[in-house]
C-alpha positions in Angstrom: 4.0 -67.8 6.6 1.0 -66.2 8.1 0.8 -62.5 8.5 -2.1 -60.2 9.3 -3.8 -57.9 6.8 -2.2 -54.8 8.2 1.3 -56.2 7.6 0.2 -57.3 4.1 -1.0 -53.9 3.1 2.2 -52.3 4.4 4.4 -54.8 2.6 2.5 -54.6 -0.7 2.3 -50.8 -0.5 5.9 -51.0 -1.8 4.2 -51.5 -5.2 3.1 -48.0 -4.9 6.5 -46.8 -5.8 5.4 -47.6 -9.4 2.9 -44.8 -9.1 -0.1 -46.0 -7.0 -0.7 -43.9 -3.9 -0.2 -45.9 -0.7 -3.2 -44.1 0.8 -5.4 -45.6 -1.8 -4.0 -49.0 -0.9 -4.7 -48.5 2.8 -8.3 -47.4 2.0 -9.2 -50.5 0.1 -10.8 -53.8 1.1 -10.1 -57.5 1.3 -6.8 -59.1 0.3 -8.4 -62.4 -0.7 -10.7 -65.1 0.3 -8.2 -67.8 1.2 -7.4 -71.1 -0.5 -10.1 -73.5 -1.5 -9.6 -77.1 -0.2 -10.3 -79.4 -3.1 -9.8 -82.8 -4.4 -6.9 -83.0 -6.9 -9.4 -84.3 -9.6 -11.5 -81.2 -9.2 -9.3 -79.2 -11.6 -9.8 -81.5 -14.6 -13.5 -81.8 -13.8 -13.8 -78.0 -13.7 -12.2 -77.7 -17.1 -14.7 -80.2 -18.6 -17.6 -78.4 -17.0 -16.4 -75.1 -18.4 -16.4 -71.4 -17.4 -14.5 -68.2 -18.0 -11.0 -67.3 -16.9 -9.3 -63.9 -16.8 -5.5 -64.1 -17.1 -3.1 -61.2 -16.6 0.2 -62.0 -18.4 2.7 -60.1 -20.5 4.4 -63.2 -21.8 3.6 -63.3 -25.5 3.2 -67.1 -25.6 0.3 -67.2 -23.2 -2.4 -66.2 -25.7 -1.4 -69.2 -27.9 -1.6 -71.4 -24.8 -5.1 -70.1 -24.1 -6.2 -70.8 -27.6 -5.0 -74.4 -27.3 -6.6 -74.8 -23.9 -9.9 -73.6 -25.2 -9.6 -76.1 -28.1 -9.0 -78.9 -25.7 -11.8 -77.7 -23.3 -14.4 -76.1 -25.6 -16.6 -75.1 -22.7 -13.9 -72.8 -21.3 -13.3 -69.2 -22.4 -10.0 -67.7 -21.5 -9.3 -64.0 -21.8 -5.6 -63.0 -21.7 -4.9 -59.3 -20.9 -1.6 -57.6 -20.8 -1.9 -54.9 -18.2 1.8 -54.1 -18.2 5.1 -55.8 -17.7 6.5 -56.8 -14.3 6.1 -53.9 -11.8 3.4 -52.2 -13.8 1.3 -55.4 -13.5 2.1 -55.7 -9.9 0.8 -52.3 -9.2 -2.5 -53.1 -11.0 -2.6 -56.5 -9.2 -2.1 -54.9 -5.8 -4.9 -52.4 -6.5 -7.3 -55.2 -7.4 -6.3 -57.2 -4.4 -6.8 -54.3 -2.1 -10.1 -53.3 -3.7 -11.3 -56.9 -3.5 -12.5 -56.7 -7.1 -11.3 -56.3 -10.7 -8.4 -58.7 -10.5 -7.7 -61.7 -12.6 -8.2 -65.4 -11.8 -4.6 -66.2 -13.0 -1.6 -63.9 -12.9 2.0 -64.1 -14.2 4.3 -63.3 -11.3 8.1 -63.3 -11.4 9.9 -65.4 -8.9 11.4 -62.5 -7.1 7.9 -61.0 -6.6 6.1 -64.2 -5.6 6.9 -64.0 -1.9 5.5 -60.5 -1.6 2.1 -61.8 -2.7 2.2 -65.3 -1.2 2.9 -64.1 2.3 -0.4 -62.3 2.4 -2.4 -65.3 1.2 -3.3 -63.3 -1.9 -2.3 -66.4 -3.9 -3.9 -69.8 -3.8 -2.0 -72.7 -2.5 -2.1 -75.1 -5.4 -1.0 -78.1 -3.4 -4.8 -78.5 -2.8 -5.0 -79.7 -6.4 -2.0 -82.0 -6.3 0.6 -79.5 -7.6 3.1 -80.8 -5.1 3.3 -84.0 -7.2 5.0 -82.0 -10.0 8.1 -81.3 -7.9 10.3 -83.5 -10.1 8.8 -82.0 -13.3 10.7 -78.8 -12.8 14.4 -77.9 -12.2 15.4 -77.2 -8.7 15.8 -73.4 -8.9 12.4 -72.5 -10.4 10.6 -75.1 -8.2 12.2 -73.7 -5.1 11.0 -70.2 -6.1 7.3 -71.2 -6.2 7.2 -73.3 -3.0 7.3 -72.6 0.7 7.5 -75.9 2.6 4.6 -78.0 1.3 2.7 -75.0 -0.1 2.8 -74.3 -3.9 2.0 -70.8 -4.9 2.4 -71.1 -8.6 3.9 -73.3 -11.3 7.2 -72.3 -13.0 6.4 -70.8 -16.4 10.0 -70.5 -17.5 13.5 -70.1 -16.1 16.5 -67.9 -16.5 19.7 -69.8 -15.8 22.5 -67.4 -16.7 25.0 -67.6 -19.5 27.4 -65.3 -21.3 26.2 -64.1 -24.7 29.2 -62.7 -26.5 29.9 -61.0 -29.9 32.4 -63.4 -31.4 33.4 -60.8 -34.1 34.6 -58.4 -31.4 36.7 -61.0 -29.6 38.1 -62.5 -32.8 39.1 -59.1 -34.3 41.1 -58.2 -31.2 42.5 -61.7 -30.6 41.0 -62.0 -27.2 40.1 -65.4 -25.7 36.6 -65.9 -24.6 36.7 -65.5 -20.7 35.8 -68.5 -18.6 36.5 -66.9 -15.2 35.8 -63.5 -13.8 39.5 -62.8 -13.6 39.8 -63.4 -17.3 36.6 -61.4 -17.9 38.2 -58.4 -16.2 41.4 -58.7 -18.3 39.3 -59.0 -21.4 37.3 -55.9 -20.4 40.5 -54.0 -20.1 41.8 -55.2 -23.4 38.6 -54.5 -25.3 38.3 -50.9 -24.0 42.0 -50.2 -24.5 41.7 -51.2 -28.1 38.7 -49.0 -28.7 37.5 -46.7 -26.0 34.0 -46.7 -27.5 33.7 -50.4 -27.0 32.9 -52.1 -23.7 32.7 -55.7 -22.5 29.4 -54.9 -20.8 26.9 -52.2 -19.9 25.7 -51.4 -16.4 24.0 -48.5 -14.8 22.9 -50.3 -11.7 20.3 -53.1 -11.7 19.1 -54.9 -8.6 18.3 -58.1 -10.5 21.7 -58.4 -12.1 23.4 -57.6 -8.8 21.5 -60.2 -6.8 22.2 -62.7 -9.5 25.8 -61.9 -9.4 25.9 -62.4 -5.6 23.9 -65.6 -6.0 26.5 -67.0 -8.4 29.3 -65.9 -6.1 27.8 -68.2 -3.5 26.4 -65.4 -1.2 23.1 -65.8 0.5 22.3 -62.4 1.9 18.6 -63.1 2.6 17.3 -65.5 5.2 13.5 -65.7 5.7 11.9 -67.7 8.5 8.2 -66.7 8.8 8.2 -63.1 9.7 11.8 -63.1 10.8 14.1 -61.8 8.1 17.9 -61.4 8.0 19.7 -59.2 5.5 23.5 -59.5 5.5 25.6 -58.1 2.7 28.9 -58.9 4.3 31.4 -61.8 4.1 34.0 -62.9 1.7 31.7 -64.0 -1.1 29.8 -60.7 -1.1 33.1 -58.8 -1.0 34.6 -60.7 -3.9 31.7 -59.8 -6.1 31.4 -56.2 -4.9 35.2 -55.6 -5.3 35.1 -56.9 -8.9 32.1 -54.7 -9.8 33.7 -51.6 -8.2 36.9 -52.2 -10.2 34.8 -52.5 -13.4 33.0 -49.2 -12.6 36.1 -47.3 -11.4 38.1 -48.2 -14.5 35.3 -47.2 -16.8 34.9 -50.7 -18.2 31.1 -50.8 -18.4 29.1 -48.8 -20.9 26.8 -46.3 -19.1 23.8 -47.6 -21.1 20.7 -48.9 -19.3 19.2 -52.2 -20.4 16.1 -52.5 -22.5 16.5 -49.0 -24.1 16.8 -48.3 -27.8 20.5 -47.3 -27.2 21.1 -50.7 -25.5 19.7 -52.7 -28.4 21.7 -50.6 -30.8 24.9 -51.1 -28.8 24.3 -54.9 -28.8 23.9 -54.7 -32.6 26.9 -52.5 -33.5 29.5 -54.1 -31.3 29.6 -51.3 -28.7 28.7 -54.0 -26.0 30.7 -57.2 -26.4 29.0 -59.5 -23.9 25.7 -59.8 -22.0 25.6 -62.1 -18.9 22.0 -62.8 -18.4 19.2 -65.3 -18.3 18.5 -68.1 -20.9 15.4 -66.3 -22.0 17.5 -63.8 -24.0 17.9 -65.6 -27.4 14.3 -64.7 -28.5 15.1 -61.0 -27.6 18.2 -61.1 -29.7 16.4 -62.5 -32.7 13.5 -60.1 -32.5 15.3 -56.9 -31.4 18.9 -57.2 -32.6 18.4 -58.6 -36.1 21.4 -56.8 -37.6 23.8 -58.8 -35.4 22.6 -62.2 -36.6 25.5 -64.6 -36.9 27.9 -62.5 -34.8 26.8 -63.7 -31.3 27.5 -66.9 -29.5 26.7 -68.4 -26.1 29.2 -69.6 -23.5 28.8 -70.6 -19.8 28.7 -67.8 -17.2 32.3 -67.0 -16.1 33.2 -68.6 -12.8 34.9 -67.5 -9.7 36.6 -70.9 -9.5 37.6 -72.3 -12.8 37.1 -75.9 -11.6 33.8 -75.4 -9.8 30.6 -75.0 -11.9 28.3 -72.4 -10.5 25.4 -70.6 -12.0 22.6 -68.3 -10.9 19.1 -67.5 -12.1 18.2 -64.2 -13.6 14.5 -63.5 -14.2 11.9 -66.2 -14.8 8.3 -66.2 -13.8 5.4 -68.3 -12.7 1.6 -68.5 -13.3 -0.3 -68.2 -10.1 -4.0 -68.5 -9.2 -5.4 -65.7 -7.1 -6.8 -66.7 -3.7 -9.8 -64.4 -4.2 -11.1 -66.2 -7.3 -13.9 -68.7 -7.0 -12.5 -70.5 -10.0 -9.3 -71.9 -8.4 -9.8 -75.4 -9.8 -10.3 -74.2 -13.4 -7.4 -71.8 -12.9 -5.1 -74.6 -11.8 -6.0 -76.7 -14.8 -5.1 -73.8 -17.1 -1.8 -73.2 -15.2 -0.9 -76.8 -15.4 -1.7 -76.9 -19.1 0.6 -73.9 -19.7 3.5 -74.9 -17.4 3.5 -78.7 -17.3 1.5 -80.1 -20.3 0.8 -79.1 -23.9 1.7 -75.5 -23.3 5.4 -76.3 -22.8 5.9 -77.1 -26.5 3.8 -74.1 -27.5 6.0 -71.8 -25.4 9.3 -73.3 -26.6 8.2 -72.9 -30.2 7.4 -69.3 -29.3 11.0 -68.7 -28.0 10.5 -69.4 -24.3 13.2 -71.2 -22.2 11.6 -74.1 -20.3 11.9 -75.0 -16.6 10.9 -78.6 -17.1 13.5 -81.3 -16.7 12.3 -83.5 -19.6 12.5 -80.7 -22.2 15.9 -79.5 -21.0 17.3 -83.0 -21.4 15.5 -83.9 -24.7 17.7 -84.4 -27.8 15.3 -82.3 -29.9 15.8 -79.3 -27.5 19.6 -79.8 -27.1 20.3 -80.3 -30.8 18.4 -77.3 -32.0 20.8 -75.1 -34.1 20.3 -71.4 -33.9 21.0 -69.5 -37.1 21.3 -66.4 -35.1 24.2 -67.9 -33.1 26.0 -69.1 -36.2 24.4 -72.5 -36.1 25.5 -73.1 -32.5 23.5 -75.6 -30.4 23.0 -72.9 -27.8 20.6 -75.0 -25.7 23.4 -77.3 -24.8 25.0 -74.4 -22.9 21.8 -73.1 -21.5 20.5 -76.5 -20.3 23.8 -77.2 -18.5 23.5 -73.8 -16.9 20.1 -74.8 -15.4 21.8 -77.8 -13.8 24.6 -75.7 -12.3 22.3 -73.2 -10.5 23.4 -73.0 -6.9 20.6 -74.0 -4.4 19.6 -72.1 -1.3 18.8 -68.7 -2.6 15.9 -66.7 -1.1 14.3 -63.4 -2.0 12.9 -60.9 0.5 9.1 -61.0 1.2 9.3 -57.3 0.2 11.7 -57.7 -2.7 9.6 -55.4 -5.0 10.2 -52.5 -2.6 13.8 -53.4 -2.1 14.5 -53.4 -5.8 12.8 -50.1 -6.1 15.3 -48.4 -3.8 18.4 -50.2 -5.1 19.7 -47.3 -7.2 19.1 -44.9 -4.3 21.8 -46.8 -2.5 24.0 -49.1 -4.7 23.4 -46.8 -7.6 25.7 -44.2 -6.0 28.7 -46.4 -6.9 27.8 -45.8 -10.6 27.1 -42.1 -10.4 30.3 -41.5 -8.3 32.3 -43.6 -10.9 33.4 -46.0 -8.1 34.5 -43.4 -5.6 31.7 -44.9 -3.5 32.3 -48.6 -3.6 29.6 -51.2 -4.4 30.2 -52.7 -0.9 29.3 -49.3 0.6 26.2 -49.1 -1.5 25.2 -52.6 -0.5 25.6 -51.7 3.2 23.4 -48.6 2.7 20.8 -50.8 0.8 20.9 -53.3 3.7 20.2 -50.5 6.2 17.3 -49.1 4.2 15.7 -52.5 3.7 16.0 -53.4 7.4 14.4 -50.1 8.4 11.6 -50.6 5.9 11.0 -54.2 6.8 10.7 -53.4 10.5 8.3 -50.6 9.7 6.0 -53.1 7.9 5.8 -55.4 10.9 8.5 -57.9 10.0 11.3 -58.6 12.4 14.4 -57.7 10.3 18.0 -57.7 11.4 
């Protein structure tokens, strides 16, 4: 997709919702210098020659990857800087892109945010270095998230096929079967809350990522992107099925009003207040490090299905490493990205608790047979690896998804604050309208 700089500045000004004034963005300079055309062998040669790389990443396994890379290529110096997680980094990244200086050579970018940077040519097309040859290295979902036709705007760093983590102690004590379908999940939610009104099957205060993943698993495809033409459509039976389910959960008070990643949330996961967590496969490391008191109580099961006989899974989260178009070290940057995502860095990251996006690791006996003490000795990777294979293809994010997510709770969030009196379907309709208006204001053709 080719867009002009005016459109790019408007689209990426959505990042300003995190605290950067859009006026400052509009006043700044170049968005990048374009992609260098290079021979695929140039990357390895650049690493042998040496140089310095600045990497922005919040993933805690990247520093270890950098150390290993520098050991392999002693003429290279890699500095890894955590400038914030997710949107905080995107704000800083956008500021640097707009200023034409101060940015990294390599950046961690989540899959949902990648289109917003790639459409502006702020990211290097790594196909110039042969990245396209790695298409069979990664699972379909993550690979589809970093590519646009033949262009490759990053390499998958990890993935988040969804599964249901559940507190076995809660289910066993109440004699409730582990749900395998969303109908069973709703009945289990009612039974758990009826037995103890302080206990819930899940928490939810409104989260764009979780909602989009839910729609993805339901088979909905609300976003269609063709160049600058975008369609947003939160209608149809698949959307309605998910929205009605969620509205029922909210209206009946079956979800704990606790926001994720808060101290209260971690405590609720630890003391049994929250009995399940349907999320990405990257969660085990967070359980182990942040919910230590519940060790041995939790297990992993497949994400509940809408149709008991049809496997279906969605992705939640996951990120890539991308080279900035503005850097004059694209070849060296690609060699580092490849090292982290497709070579020695894979093992380093798995040992550090990351969930891989590479086919070979997901199918390896060593990976599948790993027993997790935290999950009572369960071979959790067997469930998570299968989830990766069951991810439904065909999902797209908006080229202004960062903005869209930032206004999710202004629209869909009303369903939560009204305790279901405003339905999730009504909230999605309002969100659709807001995003269409915004997209057209940025120069896209959105309907």
